[in-house]
N, C-alpha and C positions, 0 to 999 in steps of 0.2 A: 977557586970558582974548580965546577968539577971540569974532565975532558967530554966534551960534544959526541968524541964518539961512544962515550956509555950509554948514550942511547941511541942505538945503530939505526936511521932510515930505514935499511933494508931486514931488518927484524922481525920484532916483535913489535905491538903495537908499544907505545913508552909505558900506559900505566904495567903494563906489564914487565918489562924491564924494572919499572922505578918495584914493580913488588917484588922481584927475585931479588935484586940489590938490596933489599931492606930484609931478606935471607925469612921470604914470608911466604905461611899458605894464603891460597886464598881468599881460606876464611879467617887466617891472621889477620888479612888488610882490611878483610871487609867490619868486623870488629873494628878496627884499628880507625875507620873512616866513616862508623857508624849507619851503613851498607848491610844489605845480604851477599850469602860466599855468591847465587846467582847472580846477582845486580854485577861482581866483580867480575863474575865466565860473561857476561854478555860484555862489560866493556872493551877485554878481551877479546872476546871473538868479532866488533865491531859491531857488536848491535844496538852500542846506544853511544852514548859521550860521558864521560865521568864529570860527574857533581858530588860537591864537600859541601854538609853544614860546613858554618865559621867554625863551630868547636871539632867536627872531623877532620878540617883544614887544618887549625892547629895541634893537631895530633901529628898529623903527617910530618909538618914540619919538626915536633918535638924529635921523630923519628928521624929524621934527617939528622939533625944535631952530633950526635956522637959517629956520624959518620963524616963529618966536617963538610957538610951541601945547605943550603936555604933557596929560598925561593928560586934565588936567581939561575940556580944550576936548572934546576925543570923544564922540559922543552916549553913553549904558549899553550899548545895539546897534548896532552895526554891520552888523545882519542883517535889519533892519526901517525902512523909511522909517515916517516918522512917530512912534521910539520914542526917547527923549534921556536 
C-alpha cells in the first residue's frame, strides 16, 4: 500500500496530486477518466467533486497498476484536501 503522505492533506486537492502522481497533464487525465479538461480544472480548483463513469474508473485503476497502487491506496474523497 502507498504511504499516506503521498496525498498531502495540506497541499493540493487529492485529485490534482493523483494526476501529478500519474505524470499526466489535465488533458491526459481528462481523456483517461472520460471528462473534459475544464472539468478536471474545476475539480482541482475545488469547484466540483470528482465523479467517474465505471469505464473511467476502470481506466484510472489500470493506470495506477504499473505504480503498484490499488483502490485502497486512494483517499476516500478525491475532491478535498485533508480527507482520507
